[in-house]
C-alpha positions in Angstrom: -51.4 114.2 26.1 -52.9 117.2 24.5 -51.6 120.1 26.5 -50.1 123.5 25.5 -47.5 123.0 28.2 -46.2 119.8 26.6 -47.0 120.0 22.9 -43.9 118.2 21.6 -43.2 118.2 17.9 -40.1 117.5 15.8 -38.2 120.7 15.0 -37.2 121.0 11.3 -33.5 121.1 10.6 -32.0 124.4 9.4 -30.9 125.1 5.9 -30.8 122.1 3.5 -29.8 119.5 6.1 -31.6 116.2 5.5 -34.6 115.9 7.9 -34.2 113.3 10.5 -36.5 110.3 10.4 -38.1 109.0 13.5 -38.6 105.3 13.8 -42.0 104.0 14.4 -42.7 103.8 18.2 -46.5 103.8 18.0 -46.9 100.0 18.3 -45.1 100.1 21.6 -47.1 103.1 22.8 -50.4 101.3 21.9 -49.6 98.1 23.8 -48.3 100.0 26.8 -51.2 102.3 26.8 -53.5 99.6 28.1 -51.1 99.0 31.0 -53.0 101.5 33.2 -56.2 99.5 32.6 -54.5 96.2 33.4 -53.2 97.6 36.7 -56.6 99.0 37.5 -58.2 95.6 37.1 -55.6 93.9 39.2 -56.2 96.5 41.9 -59.9 95.7 41.8 -59.2 92.0 42.1 -57.1 92.7 45.1 -59.9 94.6 46.7 -62.1 91.4 46.7 -61.5 89.6 50.1 -64.3 87.0 49.7 -67.8 86.5 48.5 -69.2 88.2 51.6 -67.4 91.4 50.5 -69.6 91.7 47.5 -72.5 93.1 49.6 -70.2 95.6 51.2 -71.4 99.2 50.7 -68.8 101.3 48.9 -70.9 104.5 48.5 -74.4 105.7 49.1 -76.8 108.3 47.6 -79.7 109.5 49.7 -79.2 106.5 51.9 -79.3 104.0 49.0 -76.2 101.9 49.0 -73.9 101.2 46.1 -72.4 97.7 46.8 -68.9 96.5 46.0 -70.5 93.9 43.6 -72.2 96.6 41.6 -69.0 98.6 41.5 -66.9 95.7 40.4 -69.5 94.7 37.8 -69.4 98.1 36.3 -65.6 98.1 36.3 -65.5 94.8 34.5 -68.0 95.9 31.9 -66.1 99.1 31.1 -62.6 97.9 31.3 -62.6 94.1 31.5 -62.3 93.3 27.8 -59.3 95.6 27.2 -57.5 94.4 30.3 -58.0 90.7 29.6 -57.0 91.3 26.0 -53.6 92.7 27.1 -53.0 89.8 29.5 -53.8 87.2 26.9 -51.6 88.9 24.3 -48.7 89.1 26.8 -49.0 85.3 27.4 -49.2 84.6 23.7 -46.0 86.6 23.1 -44.2 84.8 25.9 -45.2 81.5 24.3 -44.1 82.7 20.9 -40.7 83.6 22.3 -40.2 80.0 23.4 -41.5 78.6 20.1 -39.4 80.8 17.9 -36.4 80.8 20.3 -36.5 84.6 20.7 -34.9 86.4 23.5 -35.2 90.0 24.7 -32.4 91.5 26.8 -32.7 94.1 29.6 -30.5 96.3 27.4 -33.0 96.1 24.6 -35.8 97.1 26.9 -33.7 100.0 28.4 -33.0 101.3 24.8 -36.7 101.2 23.9 -37.7 103.0 27.1 -35.0 105.6 26.6 -36.1 106.3 23.0 -39.7 106.5 24.1 -38.9 109.0 26.8 -37.1 111.2 24.2 -39.8 110.9 21.6 -41.6 114.1 20.5 -45.1 112.9 19.6 -46.9 114.2 22.7 -48.1 110.8 24.0 -45.4 110.1 26.6 -47.7 110.6 29.6 -49.4 107.3 28.8 -46.0 105.5 29.3 -45.2 106.9 32.7 -48.5 106.5 34.6 -47.9 102.9 35.4 -45.7 100.6 37.4 -42.2 100.3 35.9 -42.0 96.5 36.2 -45.3 96.0 34.3 -44.1 98.7 31.8 -41.0 96.7 31.1 -43.0 93.5 30.6 -45.2 95.3 28.1 -42.2 96.6 26.2 -40.7 93.1 26.2 -44.0 91.6 24.8 -44.0 94.2 22.0 -40.3 93.5 21.2 -41.1 89.7 20.9 -43.9 90.5 18.4 -41.6 92.7 16.3 -38.8 90.1 16.3 -41.2 87.4 15.2 -42.6 89.5 12.4 -39.2 90.5 11.1 -37.2 87.3 11.6 -37.1 86.5 7.9 -36.5 90.0 6.6 -32.9 90.9 5.8 -31.8 94.5 6.1 -28.3 95.2 4.6 -25.8 96.7 7.0 -25.1 99.6 4.8 -28.7 100.6 5.0 -28.7 100.4 8.8 -25.5 102.4 9.0 -26.9 105.0 6.6 -30.0 105.4 8.8 -27.8 105.8 11.9 -25.6 108.4 10.3 -28.6 110.4 9.1 -30.3 110.3 12.5 -27.4 110.0 15.0 -28.8 112.8 17.2 -31.9 110.6 17.9 -29.6 108.3 19.9 -28.0 111.0 22.0 -30.6 110.9 24.8 -30.3 113.8 27.2 -31.0 113.8 31.0 -34.8 113.7 31.4 -36.9 114.8 34.3 -40.4 113.4 35.1 -42.3 116.6 35.7 -45.6 117.5 37.3 -47.2 121.0 37.0 -49.8 123.1 38.7 -51.0 126.0 36.5 -52.3 129.1 38.3 -53.6 132.5 37.4 -51.1 134.5 39.4 -47.9 134.4 41.5 -50.0 135.0 44.6 -52.0 131.8 43.9 -48.7 130.0 43.4 -47.4 131.2 46.8 -50.6 129.9 48.4 -50.2 126.6 46.6 -46.6 126.3 47.8 -47.7 126.9 51.4 -50.1 124.0 51.1 -47.4 121.8 49.7 -45.1 122.7 52.6 -47.8 121.7 55.0 -47.7 118.2 53.6 -50.4 118.3 50.8 -49.8 115.9 47.9 -48.6 117.6 44.8 -50.8 115.4 42.6 -53.9 116.0 44.7 -53.2 119.7 44.8 -52.8 119.7 41.0 -56.2 118.1 40.6 -57.8 120.6 43.0 -56.1 123.9 42.1 -54.6 123.7 38.5 -56.6 125.8 36.0 -55.3 123.6 33.2 -57.7 120.6 33.1 -55.6 118.5 30.7 -52.7 118.3 33.1 -54.7 118.8 36.3 -56.7 115.6 35.7 -53.4 113.7 35.4 -52.2 115.0 38.8 -50.1 117.5 36.9 -48.1 114.9 35.0 -46.5 116.2 31.8 -44.1 113.4 31.3 -40.3 113.5 30.9 -38.7 116.8 29.9 -35.2 117.7 29.0 -33.3 120.9 29.6 -34.1 123.4 26.8 -36.4 121.0 25.1 -38.2 122.5 22.1 -42.0 122.4 22.1 -42.2 122.9 25.8 -42.6 126.3 27.6 -39.0 127.6 27.7 -39.3 128.5 31.4 -40.3 125.0 32.3 -37.7 123.4 30.1 -35.0 125.6 31.8 -36.3 125.2 35.4 -36.5 121.4 35.6 -32.8 121.0 36.1 -32.9 123.2 39.1 -35.7 121.5 41.0 -34.6 118.8 43.4 -36.2 115.3 42.9 -39.2 115.2 45.3 -39.3 119.0 45.6 -41.0 121.8 43.8 -40.1 125.1 42.3 -40.8 128.7 43.3 -43.6 130.5 41.3 -42.6 130.1 37.7 -43.9 132.6 35.1 -45.1 131.0 31.9 -44.9 132.3 28.3 -48.7 132.6 28.2 -48.9 134.9 31.2 -49.9 132.3 33.7 -47.9 131.1 36.7 -46.9 127.5 37.5 -45.4 125.4 40.3 -43.5 122.4 39.0 -42.3 119.3 40.7 -39.7 116.7 39.6 -40.4 113.2 40.8 -37.7 111.4 38.9 -34.5 112.0 37.0 -33.3 109.7 34.3 -29.6 110.1 33.3 -29.0 110.6 29.7 -27.1 108.2 27.5 -25.5 108.2 24.1 -26.1 105.0 22.2 -23.5 103.9 19.7 -24.1 102.3 16.3 -23.5 98.9 17.9 -26.1 99.7 20.6 -28.9 100.5 18.2 -28.1 98.5 15.0 -30.5 95.8 16.0 -33.2 98.3 16.8 -32.8 100.1 13.5 -32.7 96.9 11.5 -35.9 95.7 13.1 -37.7 99.0 12.6 -36.6 99.2 8.9 -37.9 95.7 8.5 -41.2 96.6 10.0 -41.6 99.3 7.4 -41.5 96.6 4.8 -44.6 94.8 6.2 -47.7 95.4 4.1 -49.8 96.1 7.3 -49.5 96.2 11.0 -49.9 93.0 12.9 -51.1 92.5 16.5 -50.6 89.6 18.9 -54.1 88.4 18.1 -52.8 87.1 14.8 -51.0 84.4 16.8 -53.9 83.3 19.0 -54.9 80.3 16.9 -51.3 79.2 16.5 -50.9 79.0 20.3 -54.5 77.9 21.1 -55.5 81.0 23.0 -59.1 81.3 24.3 -60.8 83.8 26.4 -64.0 84.7 28.3 -65.3 86.9 25.5 -65.3 84.1 22.9 -64.5 85.1 19.3 
């Protein structure tokens, strides 16, 4: 997400300390990114009660109806290919896991999610806009792909340990708070906004309506997971998140750019320190992926597992 309130970037180490390397998490982000589209299509399918429903009016302009059939056809045209692609790829990877006798544990998924939440590449909001169960399934599919691709690559233990020692802080994951924000021009506007919230208005809907920051407002104010004192985030926000009760919101919060905000915390994830034993497999796999000449997607396995789909080749 490109927003000045959550522009996370790695902070260079002081002095001559060796810069810490971040393992590649982009492949996981890419495959999870389409999760929102998948859920959208599933929701649309749920909306279809029967054939008669296709003629149902869902909107009108100057008395001219827009039917459910027209709406669904447009949805399929715009998002259908991407959604089906993700579903087929997930099935392909599940089949590959059986064929190659690969397993993915809950602990491995937990680790990947924890590292993604603590990443600093500014794309975290894509991860947390979807259902957690589906999110975990997408992470599992990506892990299967990575394990298949790296199953014959041997990484020496001393190389794995050296990476861990050089980047140990990456695996000390702090408490994180899923945060939403409403950015306003003044404290007075913030007070008015809080009054609306106290009367029962949805924080997300209010963010879309009142926030002057379009990037976050269009997401219902979602700025992803933030840790206390996190660099790259407005210092006042990074400090305030720990004081806001889950499900509640803050008092008017001055921002470094002179604006005022109201923030809400919808979820708290307890931090965890991962030992070398916890992450050795993860590091080995990521170092092995770096040795591949190019990135590989699940589509490379379609022919092997006889995958076909509506869109042909």
